Steps between C-alpha positions, in 0.01 A plus 500: 500500500197296405252644746187294576158610386289689755127562506393846617155443652291815547176468696236758409142616523353802322793742526573600144699820554677361805607172342632687198736698725603185688576306180697790352707527816575127497603517135731792578650393832526119493854398407468160336532381140166593349493197275503291818190664646151355458218730607173373645221735614246337732169687491209424729227546241514880489202679336482724193731309263790553738720224359450628147596851611810379686610288206468809279746704708825587323703338777315171442597515133858474626438243772260275309343368822274200541181562693356278769138606552267352759156399365341721764616729781636250751734702725871557548604150606325318218621753244864463607471121510365492145787724392754275673364203306595687182864518610711249311846632587715403797486853639213743547511867596167599653366854530162665549366755255557806723859442612707760316873428471694825537857371475699255291464141618767257386294184486810308399629517859191331642509233229872439559431460871223247435721317252783469754293444814249228425360515854359850437150503358421871498677837492297785645519833317298681763609645830421337832278800586601510863415135564706324768700250296813305574751474216810290448766653276659279236708545188470322166757479224322624186820570305405245233202723423613851597877506559512878546199528729569667833228596744709722727511232769718224358763433235442513123300205376351439844138568593414564861146407597286483811312176557182542703478285812173306515488560874475877456226657715341673199226330301567648158824321420338431166360801317316519171688824442736485200710186515691244295440133568537153363194354336534209743464735800125445513535126461639502854305785661176467307310747283324811624183455708194583292173673582630769735565873482857613443598552863366161606658332198842644581469408867398142427779459243749644748383244756540217247860597435595578859351172624710301251821703485682299764403164348776287345565601141293818522603756234669793674405866458775752439544877485782678320654779715418778255134402516454547875344836423189585301578566134145457376221754496134401525335711231152346495212580730457201728192284472570328829224507763257679267191396311691577180757238587405274211818320403577466869141434606281194552526453874338174605 
């Protein structure tokens, strides 16, 4: 199978030891042809030669990432947006620098789903966290990509997925937690709001998506059944709502 190229976009700010663990876990647990992975690390102008130190990590010698560095500390939204502009592939897997992947993730399944269901714009790899969401269950034939795949719900070669209903009561139908999306996703929904702290940025982005989800031609958001639970561990001390919240700072 000639799998498409994917960009792994990692958003970071001044977390050297943490990002090293996160990158090593991704290298170990992501199941996708490594020659098809392009790595981009988006740094929000971290101090103390941070980019140089990250690039010198042994794991980066394997990944050979490109770095997107803001000219000055501009906040989470602007940092992610600059990183997204570096993405040249059809698909992008986005993850923050403190989301530690504990289990194997077969990224091929999400790509096969996006390849066979052109209406889907994003696959969430983060749990719903108790949010009140309405899902519609569908099945996609991915046998051309993974003929032996079986998710425990359907037949071999079939991928069951839950499509999020835009009329769900919850706000956070979109989450900047780990996810796989088409590069064109943001052409429809817009880029991240800039100039706000992390919580406000996520809330405003969630509103952007929720407000447009029921529009004609809106890219759908999907969840794979096995990812309805949390499989990620937050291993970094949060900067949110603190004076140290630099990457996520710059409230207007």
